[in-house]
C-alpha positions, 0 to 999 in steps of 0.5 A, spaced: 622 285 594 623 292 590 623 291 582 629 294 578 628 298 572 632 301 567 632 308 565 631 310 558 635 316 559 641 314 562 640 306 561 642 305 568 638 301 573 634 304 579 628 302 583 621 303 581 621 308 587 626 312 585 624 312 577 618 316 574 614 312 569 612 316 563 606 313 558 604 316 551 597 319 552 591 315 549 590 317 542 595 323 542 603 324 541 604 327 548 608 324 553 605 324 560 608 323 567 604 317 571 605 319 578 601 314 581 604 308 576 596 306 574 595 309 567 594 304 562 599 302 556 606 301 556 610 305 560 618 307 560 622 309 566 626 315 567 630 318 573 627 325 575 632 329 572 632 333 566 639 330 564 636 324 563 630 327 559 635 330 555 639 324 554 632 320 552 630 326 547 637 326 544 637 318 543 629 319 541 628 313 545 621 314 547 617 312 540 621 305 541 620 304 548 613 306 548 612 302 541 609 309 538 610 311 531 613 318 530 616 323 535 612 324 542 611 331 545 615 331 552 613 338 554 609 335 560 614 331 563 619 337 562 614 342 566 613 336 571 621 336 572 622 343 572 617 344 578 620 346 585 621 340 589 617 342 594 611 343 590 605 339 591 598 339 587 593 343 591 588 340 594 582 341 598 581 340 605 575 340 610 576 344 617 579 338 620 585 338 615 583 331 612 582 331 604 576 329 601 
């Protein structure tokens, strides 16, 4: 059963698999993308598009959604969204090609 969430940017619903989870970094006013959906704390859901991020910033929803005072720095989320779609974090692998 797929859980449906609401995007804070466009307010449309989407499945967890199509949305990004963002969280405020612990003790900081920085917004981070939770790619594995495992970081602690309250999260907000966002479509992986700069249009939704722009809408969320314009409406100043992140402090409300994450229950944090003041504005949050979204530069990490924006740089994540601006990456080329095929970009993958570099990993080390042994001669067999498996990651260790």
